C-alpha positions in Angstrom: -22.3 -11.8 4.1 -21.2 -10.8 0.4 -23.6 -7.7 0.0 -26.4 -6.2 2.0 -29.2 -5.1 -0.3 -31.5 -3.3 2.1 -31.5 -1.9 5.6 -28.9 0.2 7.4 -26.0 -2.0 6.1 -27.0 -1.4 2.2 -23.7 -1.2 0.3 -21.6 -3.0 2.8 -20.4 -6.4 3.2 -18.9 -8.3 6.2 -15.1 -8.7 6.5 -13.7 -12.1 5.0 -17.0 -12.3 3.1 -18.6 -14.3 6.0 -20.7 -13.4 9.2 -18.3 -15.3 11.3 -18.6 -15.1 15.1 -21.0 -12.2 14.9 -18.3 -10.0 13.2 -19.6 -6.4 13.0 -17.0 -5.2 10.7 -18.9 -4.0 7.8 -17.0 -2.4 5.1 -17.2 -1.2 1.4 -14.2 -2.7 0.2 -15.9 -6.3 0.6 -18.5 -5.4 -2.3 -16.1 -3.3 -4.5 -17.5 -3.3 -8.0 -14.1 -3.2 -9.8 -13.9 -6.9 -9.9 -17.7 -7.5 -10.0 -17.9 -5.8 -13.3 -15.7 -8.7 -14.9 -18.3 -11.2 -13.9 -21.0 -8.9 -15.7 -19.0 -8.5 -19.0 -18.5 -12.5 -19.0 -22.1 -13.2 -18.2 -24.3 -10.2 -19.0 -25.9 -11.1 -15.8 -28.5 -8.6 -15.1 -28.5 -9.1 -11.3 -25.0 -8.5 -11.1 -25.4 -5.0 -12.9 -28.2 -4.4 -10.5 -26.0 -5.0 -7.6 -23.3 -2.8 -8.7 -25.7 0.0 -9.5 -27.5 -0.4 -6.2 -24.2 -0.4 -4.3 -23.0 2.8 -5.8 -26.4 4.3 -5.2 -26.1 3.6 -1.5 -22.4 4.9 -1.5 -23.4 8.4 -3.1 -25.7 9.3 -0.3 -22.6 9.8 2.0 -20.4 12.7 2.6 -17.7 11.5 4.9 -14.2 11.8 6.1 -12.3 8.3 6.1 -9.0 7.1 5.3 -7.7 7.6 1.7 -8.0 3.7 1.2 -9.8 1.4 1.2 -13.5 2.8 1.7 -13.1 5.8 -0.6 -11.0 4.1 -3.2 -13.7 1.6 -3.4 -16.5 4.1 -3.8 -14.4 5.7 -6.6 -14.0 2.4 -8.2 -17.9 1.9 -8.0 -18.7 5.2 -9.4 -15.9 4.6 -12.2 -17.7 1.2 -13.3 -21.1 3.0 -13.1 -19.9 5.6 -15.4 -18.5 2.4 -17.7 -22.1 0.8 -17.6 -24.2 4.1 -18.2 -22.0 6.6 -19.9 -23.6 9.1 -17.6 -22.0 12.7 -18.0 -22.7 13.4 -14.5 -20.7 10.5 -13.2 -17.8 11.8 -15.2 -18.0 15.1 -13.7 -17.8 13.3 -10.2 -14.9 11.4 -11.3 -12.9 14.4 -12.5 -13.5 16.1 -9.2 -12.3 12.8 -7.4 -9.3 12.7 -9.6 -8.6 16.3 -8.7 -8.9 15.2 -4.9 -6.5 12.3 -5.2 -3.9 14.1 -7.1 -3.9 16.6 -4.3 -3.8 13.8 -1.6 -0.3 12.7 -2.5 2.2 14.9 -1.2 5.5 15.9 -3.0 7.6 13.3 -0.9 5.0 10.7 -2.7 3.1 9.8 0.7 -0.7 9.7 0.5 -2.2 11.8 3.2 -3.9 9.7 5.7 -7.6 10.9 5.3 -9.7 12.7 2.8 -13.0 14.3 2.9 -15.7 14.0 0.1 -19.1 14.4 -1.0 -19.7 11.2 -3.0 -22.7 12.6 -4.6 -20.6 15.4 -6.3 -17.1 14.2 -5.9 -16.2 17.4 -4.3 -13.7 17.2 -1.4 -10.2 17.9 0.2 -7.3 16.0 1.5 -7.3 16.3 5.5 -4.1 18.2 6.0 -3.1 17.2 9.6 0.7 16.0 8.9 -0.5 12.3 8.9 0.2 9.9 6.0 -0.8 6.2 5.2 2.7 5.0 5.8 2.5 1.6 7.4 -1.2 1.2 5.9 -0.5 1.2 2.1 -1.6 -2.4 1.7 -5.2 -1.0 2.2 -4.5 1.1 -1.1 -2.4 -1.5 -3.1 -4.0 -4.8 -2.2 -8.0 -3.6 -2.1 -8.1 -2.1 -5.7 -7.3 1.6 -4.8 -4.0 1.7 -6.8 -5.8 -0.2 -9.9 -8.8 2.3 -9.6 -6.5 5.5 -9.7 -4.4 4.4 -12.4 -7.3 3.3 -14.5 -9.1 6.7 -13.7 -6.0 8.6 -14.5 -5.6 7.0 -18.0 -9.2 7.3 -18.8 -9.3 10.9 -18.1 -5.7 11.6 -19.3 -5.5 13.5 -15.9 -2.2 14.8 -15.8 -1.9 15.8 -12.0 -3.1 12.5 -11.0 -0.7 10.7 -13.3 2.0 12.7 -11.9 0.9 11.9 -8.5 0.8 8.2 -8.9 4.3 8.5 -10.4 5.6 10.1 -7.2 4.0 7.3 -5.1 5.6 4.6 -7.5 9.0 6.5 -7.2 8.7 6.3 -3.3 7.6 2.4 -3.3 10.7 1.8 -5.4 12.9 3.5 -3.3 11.7 2.2 -0.2 11.7 -1.5 -1.6 15.4 -0.8 -2.6 16.2 0.3 1.0 14.7 -2.6 2.3 16.3 -5.2 0.1 19.8 -3.3 0.9 19.0 -3.8 4.7 18.0 -7.3 4.1 21.2 -8.2 2.1 23.3 -6.8 5.1 21.4 -8.8 7.6 21.8 -11.7 5.6 25.5 -11.4 5.1 26.1 -10.9 8.8 23.9 -14.1 9.6 25.7 -16.3 7.2 29.1 -14.9 8.4 28.0 -15.8 12.0 26.8 -19.2 11.2 29.5 -20.2 8.6 32.5 -18.2 9.5 35.4 -20.7 9.2 33.4 -23.7 10.6 32.6 -25.5 7.4 35.3 -26.4 5.0 35.3 -24.7 1.6 32.1 -22.6 2.8 34.1 -20.0 4.7 32.2 -16.5 4.5 33.2 -14.1 7.0 32.2 -10.6 7.0 35.7 -9.5 5.9 35.4 -12.0 2.9 32.1 -10.6 2.1 33.3 -7.2 2.1 36.0 -8.1 -0.3 33.6 -9.9 -2.5 31.1 -7.3 -2.6 33.5 -4.5 -3.5 35.1 -6.6 -6.1 31.9 -6.8 -7.8 31.4 -3.1 -7.6 29.0 -3.2 -4.8 30.6 -0.3 -2.8 27.8 0.6 -0.7 27.1 -2.8 0.6 30.9 -3.4 1.2 30.9 0.0 3.4 27.7 -1.1 5.3 29.1 -4.4 6.0 32.5 -2.8 7.1 30.5 -0.6 9.5 28.8 -3.6 10.9 32.2 -5.2 11.3 33.3 -2.3 13.2 30.3 -2.2 15.6 30.5 -6.0 16.3 34.2 -5.7 17.2 33.5 -2.9 19.4 30.7 -4.3 21.1 32.9 -7.6 21.5 35.9 -5.9 22.8 33.6 -4.0 25.2 32.0 -7.3 26.7 35.4 -8.9 27.0 36.7 -6.0 28.6 33.9 -5.6 31.1 34.4 -9.4 31.8 37.9 -9.1 32.6 37.3 -6.2 35.0 34.8 -8.4 36.8 37.4 -11.1 37.0 39.9 -9.0 38.8 37.6 -7.8 41.5 
C-alpha cells in the first residue's frame, strides 16, 4: 500500500510498498514527498501535488518523540516540499525551527542523538538528551532521504549551525570509513598470507613480506599493525605447541 489517503493510517504507507503477509508496519518513510516532487515537476500531475499536501497535512497534526530518522526526517522533507510548492511563510518558520533542532541534535563528536521531540505544526522541539546516539542505525538517515533533506534545508536557509553540524557528521563518517578500510586491509593481508604463504611459486606473500612491502611504500601504520598481528599469531601458535608438548609428556 503506497499511501493511505484516509482513516487512521492517513499519511502512512506499508513497508516495502506492499501489504504483504498482513504486514502491520505502517511508516512515514514509505510516502516521503522528497522524491515524489520530481514526478510532479516532470508531469504537473495535480493528483501528485494533492497527495503530497495531504500527506504533510496529516503529519503536521502530530507532536511526537521518535528516532531522529527516518520518520521525523520524512516529515521534515515533506514540509520542505510543501514550502517549495506553496511558498507559505508559515512553512519557512517551521523549517527554521526544525533546522535549529537538528543542528542541536548532532553532538560535538559528530553523532546524532538517537531521538528528538518535535511539534510538527510549529517545528518547535528538542533533542532527547539521554546519552544514546543513532550509532548502528545511520542507514535510516543516509538511505531514506534524511541526509539529503537536511543538506538541502541547510543550503536553502543558509543555516550555519546546521551546515556545521552536517560537517561534523560527515567528518565522523569519513573517519569511521577510513578505520574500517584499514581494519579490512589488515584482515585481507593476514588472510592472503595464511592461504598463500610459501605454497604457490612466485606468489609467496607472508606477513613478514607484507610488512616489508607496505613500509617500503610508506604505509607505516599498516606495517606496524601487521607486525602486531604477527607477534600475536606467533605467541598463540607457541602457546598451543607448548601446551601440546606438556600434554604429550604426561
